[in-house]
C-alpha positions, -999 to 999 in steps of 0.1 A, spaced: 4 377 245 39 375 258 65 351 246 61 326 275 23 324 268 29 320 231 55 292 237 31 274 260 3 276 234 27 261 208 39 234 232 3 223 239 -1 213 202 26 186 204 26 153 222 49 151 252 59 115 246 58 113 208 62 149 196 34 145 171 13 175 162 -24 173 173 -24 135 174 -42 131 207 -73 149 220 -54 172 244 -31 183 215 -60 187 192 -76 210 218 -43 229 220 -42 233 182 -78 246 182 -70 271 209 -39 283 191 -60 287 159 -84 309 179 -55 330 191 -42 334 156 -77 341 142 -82 368 169 -51 386 157 -32 380 190 -5 360 171 6 359 135 6 324 120 41 328 106 53 338 141 35 307 154 55 286 129 88 302 140 79 294 176 70 258 166 103 253 148 121 267 179 101 244 201 110 213 180 147 223 180 147 229 218 131 195 223 156 178 200 131 164 176 146 140 150 150 157 117 124 134 100 99 141 128 106 178 126 100 178 89 67 158 91 53 178 120 62 211 104 42 201 73 12 191 95 15 224 114 17 245 82 -13 226 66 -34 230 98 -28 268 100 -28 274 62 8 285 60 25 282 26 
């Protein structure tokens, strides 16, 4: 999986309008697909977290939203 594909997989987990992680069915599906990618060994979950943090920074998420969605992301993927 190249960086562009990985970034797109991360982006699909967050709402376009609200930036919330897996809050709507399409983002839930994106999170499930990313979990399958991680479970298959095609991407490390900590690398996924780094990409998610980068995505939130590039999209200028408010700090409180970035914090709450990072926690949801970590919980969903079992990242401590």
